[in-house]
N, C-alpha and C positions, 0 to 999 in steps of 0.2 A: 631608873638606872643611875647609879652613882658614877661620877667621873673622878678620875684620879689625876687631876692636873692637866689634862689635854682635852682637845676637842673630839667629838665623836666623828668617826670615819663613816661618811655616807656614800651612797651610790654616786652622787655628784663628785665627791672627792676622788673616788677611784677612777671615774671617767677622766677627770683633769690630769691625774697622774699618768694614766694610759696614753692620753693624747699628747702630753708633754714628752713622754719617752719616745713615742713613735715619731714625733716632730723632730727630735734630736737625731734619731737614726736616719730618717729620710733626708734631713739637712746635711748630715755628714756624707751620705751616699752621693748626693747631688754635687757637693764640693769635690769629692774624690773623682767622680766621673768627669767633671769639668777639667780638673788638673790633668787627668790621664789623657783626655782628648787634646788639650792645649799643648802638652809636651811631646806627644807622639802622633804625628799626622797619619801614620799607617801606610803611607804611599812610598813605594819604591820607584814606580813609573806612573806617568799620568794615565796612560791607556794600556792596560795589560794585554788586551787582545792584539793591538798593533805590535807591541813589543815581542809577543810570542811568535809572530809570523816568521821571523828569520832566525829564531833561537837555535834550531838544530844546525843550520849552516854556520852560524857564528861560532857555536861550540866546536864543530868539526874543524874549522880553520884554526881556532885557538889551540885545540889539542895537537894539531899538526905542527905547531911551533915547538912542542916538547918542552915548554918552559915550566919550571917549578919555582915556587917562592918560599922563602923563609923570612919571618919577621920576628923581632924581639923588641919589647918595650920594658926596659929596666933602668932604674935610677935616673929617670928624666931623659933618657936617650932612646930614640927610635932607630932601629937598624932593619933595613930591608935588602934582601939579596934575591935577585932574579937570575936563575941559571938556565942554560939551554940543555938540550938532550945530552950533550957531552960533559956537562958539569961545569962548563965555562960560564963566565958572565955573559948574559944574554945581550944581543945587540938591540938595545932599546933606543928608538929615535925620539920618543917623547914619553914623559911619565907625569901623571897627575895622581896624587893620593889625598885622601881626606881621612882624618882621624877623628872619631867621635864615639859617643856612648851608644850602646845598642838600643836604648829605649827613648832617646831624645835627640833632637837635632840642635838643641840649644848650645851644646858645647863643641859642635863640629868646627874643625879648622883645618887649614892646609899647611902642613909642616914644610919648612924650608929645607928640603933634602939636598945634600951634597954627595957626589959620587967620590968615594974614598976607597981605593984598592978593590974596585968591583962591588962595593957595598954602598948602598944609599944610607946616609946617616943624617940625623937631625936632632938637635937638642930641643926637647919639648917640655913645657911647664904644665904638666897634667897631674891630676890627683890619682891616687892608687885605685886599682880595681879593674873592671871589665871595660874594654874598648874594642871598637871595630875599625879596621883599616880597609878602606875602599881603594882599590888599585885600578887605574885606567892607564894602560900603556899601549904604545904603538910600536910594532916591529918595523924594521927598516923596509920591509916589503909592503907595508901598509896594513898588515893584519892587526886587528884590535885584540887586546888582551885585557879582560876584566876579571877581577876577583875580589872577594871580601874575606878578610881574615879576622878571626876573633883573637884578641890579645888580652893578657892580664898584665897590668903594670905592677911590677915588683919593686920593692925598696932597693 
């Protein structure tokens, strides 16, 4: 058999090409799986069974407050409004919020909210895109209010 400037492709060569290709594919998959697990722990609570035991009671007490929330993340400013059933600013005795990405806890932080004319406002230095706002508030009567809002940061 005459060769035209190259080596003959043998079964051993095909095996090496195949093993090399699968090695690259498996290596990339392992790296991607590691990065996914490292950036997203997948846990909302440590023990979901214990957390579920009082869920219905907590939800009923929270609904009885009649609170609604509206949040906006535009131009580097976070605005959060919590209103009661009458549409007035809700009587919040304590408020803790965390702003973070939906898929990683790496960028989570607690914004410094200030109450201005019934609206909580904070300047935030965040990138554009999808964010989650986790709200934990306490009513004056001691009722807990928790909510997670999805936000999109606009320019």
